[in-house]
C-alpha positions in Angstrom: 87.4 -5.9 -2.4 88.6 -2.9 -4.9 86.8 0.1 -6.3 88.0 -0.6 -10.0 84.8 -3.0 -10.1 82.4 -0.1 -9.5 84.1 2.7 -11.4 81.3 2.2 -14.2 78.5 3.4 -11.6 80.2 6.2 -10.4 79.7 8.9 -13.4 75.8 7.8 -13.4 75.6 8.4 -9.4 77.1 11.6 -9.3 75.2 13.0 -12.3 71.7 11.8 -10.7 73.1 13.5 -7.1 73.6 16.8 -9.0 70.4 16.6 -10.7 68.6 15.8 -7.6 70.2 18.7 -5.7 69.0 21.3 -8.8 65.4 19.6 -8.8 65.7 20.6 -5.0 66.8 24.1 -5.2 64.5 25.0 -8.1 61.7 23.8 -6.4 62.4 25.6 -3.0 63.1 28.8 -5.5 60.1 28.9 -7.3 57.5 27.4 -5.2 54.5 29.6 -4.6 55.0 32.1 -1.9 57.5 31.3 -0.5 60.5 32.9 -2.5 63.2 34.3 -1.0 63.7 36.9 -4.1 60.3 37.5 -5.3 58.0 39.8 -3.6 54.8 42.1 -4.2 55.5 45.2 -5.1 54.3 47.9 -2.5 52.8 51.1 -3.0 54.2 54.2 -1.4 53.9 57.9 -1.6 55.4 59.9 -4.5 58.1 60.8 -2.7 59.4 57.3 -2.1 60.8 56.9 -5.6 64.6 58.4 -4.8 65.7 60.9 -7.3 62.6 60.3 -9.8 60.1 63.6 -9.6 56.6 63.7 -10.4 55.7 65.7 -13.8 52.3 64.7 -13.9 49.5 63.5 -11.8 46.4 62.1 -13.7 43.4 60.6 -12.7 43.7 57.3 -14.3 46.4 54.9 -15.3 45.2 55.0 -19.0 45.8 58.6 -19.2 49.2 58.0 -17.0 50.2 55.6 -19.6 49.5 57.6 -22.6 51.5 60.8 -21.0 54.3 58.3 -20.3 54.5 57.2 -23.9 54.4 60.4 -25.1 57.3 61.4 -23.0 59.4 58.0 -23.8 58.4 59.0 -27.5 60.2 62.3 -27.0 63.1 60.9 -25.8 63.0 61.0 -22.1 62.8 58.4 -19.5 59.9 58.3 -18.0 58.0 55.7 -15.7 54.5 55.2 -14.4 54.2 54.7 -10.8 51.4 53.5 -8.8 51.5 55.6 -5.5 49.0 56.1 -2.9 47.8 59.4 -4.1 47.0 57.3 -7.5 49.2 57.2 -10.7 52.0 59.3 -11.2 54.5 60.2 -14.3 57.8 60.7 -13.2 61.2 61.6 -14.8 64.8 62.5 -13.5 64.9 66.0 -12.4 67.5 67.0 -15.2 64.4 66.3 -17.5 61.2 67.5 -15.5 61.0 70.9 -17.1 61.4 69.7 -20.7 58.9 66.6 -19.6 56.1 69.2 -18.2 56.6 71.8 -21.3 55.6 68.3 -23.8 52.9 67.3 -21.6 51.3 70.8 -21.2 51.7 70.9 -25.4 54.0 74.2 -25.1 57.3 72.3 -26.1 58.3 70.3 -29.1 60.4 67.1 -28.6 64.3 67.4 -29.6 65.1 66.4 -33.1 
């Protein structure tokens, strides 16, 4: 018996095995609630955000988003963090003073 008579079946068989392995991997990766990649974000206190510094503590998320957009429009990288104390607008420390001035209405955004 020679393997030369089966050479036409080797290519499609390998392709089917590869597709089956990919299907199993993707099904495992995207299964609901069991992914190793996806995790639900947890709320922490405002001092658990690394280098970011709180520049504003608005009472609602809508107000916080308006303030964040104001800072972004002024060229300051800002983020809205849902902390355990409520929403906080945070920026990097080197831009915190300017961000506070802009939010207080005392400063003008850089040109």
